[in-house]
N, C-alpha and C positions, 0 to 999 in steps of 0.2 A: 396479502402476499408478503413473504419474508425474503430478506436479502442478507447475505453474509459479506461484510466489507472487511477485508483483512489488510492491515498495514504491517508490512514486514520490517523487522528490526531485531536488535539484540538487547536483552535486558541487562541492567547493571549500570552503575554510575560511569564506568569507564567508556561506555558506548553512547551515553546520553548526548545528544546534539551532534553526533557524527553523521557524515553523508549517508552511510549505510542505513541509518535509522530514519530516513525521510518518510517511510511508511507510517511509523509511529507519529511523526510530527504532523502529517496530514490528518490522521485520525484525531489527534489531540486538538487540532484547529477546528475540525468539524464538531467535535464534542463540546468545545468551548463555545462555539457559535450557537449551539443548540441547547446549552446549559445542562449538559448531562455529564456524568462522571463514570469512571471505570471501576469495576469490582475485580478483585483477584479471584479468578475461577480456575477450573481445571484447564490446563494447557495454555492459559493466557489471561489477559485482562480484558474484560467484556463490558461494553456499554450498549445500552438499548435506546433507540429513539424511534419516534413515529414521524412520518412525513406524508401528509395527505392520505392517510389510511394505509400506508405501507409501513412495515416494521423493518428497521435496519438493526442488525446485530453487528456492532463494531468490535473487531477482535485484534488485539495486539498480542501475538503469540509469545509465551514465556519459554519456548523450547529452544531458543537461539535460532539464528537464521538457517543454519544447515539442516535443521529438523522441523522447519515450519509446516511441512506437510502433515505431521502428526496432529497438530492443532487444527489445521484446516479440515482434515478428514473427520476428526472427532466432532467439531461443531457443525459441520454439514450434516452428519448423521444424527446428532443430538437434536438439531432444530429442523430436520427434514428439508434442507435447502436444496433445490434442484441446481444442477450445474450452471444453468443459464443465469442464476441469481447470485453467483459468486463473483466478486470483484476483488482482485489482489492489487494493492498499491505497493509499488516497488521502485527502488532507485535504479537509474539507468545512466551508465557512463557514456553512451553514444549520443546523449542529448545535452544541449547547453543547460547551464544551471537555471532551474525553474521552468524549463519547457515541459509541456504535458503531451503525452501521446497515449491515447486509449486504443486498445486492441481487443479483438474478440478471441484471439488465440495466437499461437506462435511458439517459437523455440524458447529455451531457457537462456540463450545467448551467453552461456557460461556463468549465469547467476545461480549460486548454490541453493538459495531459498526456492526459486522457481523450479529448479531441477528436482528437489525433494517433494515439492507439491505435486508435480507431474507424476513422480514415482508412486506416491501414495494414492493419487486419484486415478491413475492408469490412463491419463490423457493430458495433452497440452491444450485442449480446447476449452479454456476458461478465460474469462474476461480479466484484463489488466489495465491499470492506470500506471504508466511509466512516468516517473518524475526525474527530469534531468539533473544530474549532479556535476556535469562537466567531466573533462578528462585531461586536465592540465597537470600531468605528472610525468616524470622521467621513466623511460623504459625500465621495467622490472620493479617499479614502485607502486603498482596498482593497489595492493593490499593496504599499504600505509595510507594511500590517498583515500580509499573508500572508508577506512576506519578513522580517518582524520576529520577535523572540523572545518567548516566553511570559513573563508576569510570574512572580515566584518561586512564588506560590501555584498558578498554572496549570501551571507547569513540573513541580511535584510531582505534580499530577493527571495530566498527560500521561504522565509516566513510569510511574505506577501503572496507568493504563488501557492503556498499550502492552503490558504483561504480559497484561492481560485480552484484548486484541486477539489476542495470540499464542495464547491458549487458544481463541478463536473460530476462528482459522485451523485449529488441530488438530481442532476439532469439525467443521468443514467437510470436512476430508480424511477423517476417520474415519466420520462419520455423514451427510454430505451437507449441501447448502445449506439445505434446509428446516429441518432440525434446528438448524443454526447460527443461522439467522434467528430461529427461535422462542425460542432460549435466550440469545441475545446482543444482539439489537436493543434499543436503549434502555438498555443496561447502561452 
């Protein structure tokens, strides 16, 4: 069985380490723990790993956040991934830094990456792992906050929780979304 695990973010040095790139950070932590690397491929950077007979295709889109759906649609078609085997890792302002919430579907909640994925797939019924980035910003400064970097304390927390998010992804692949939600939501 194949799974497409997509970590959302923006390419380029100016975005590296920003809150909005937490999806890339989670996939990087999973790849490092599994001793795999990413290759520059069409629409993104792709890593492949096996987990107890399951194949995971890790995708960090190179399309920039607002066009993430192009990469997701392409790799789903290319690898013949069914919708239920898609998991998108995304930053979430409504969760405290490092909190994890897995969901089987839902709205885009104003997130442009999720909005474009739903447009390209024709549905919002796909799995997500939402990773909290906090929301400690003044009114009207959301874009600067999201594209900013974590404080040193939050950076440490984000790195630790990225490893936990990798474990949640493995739980999803091996035991299903219900199990992963019950065991990792709120962690």
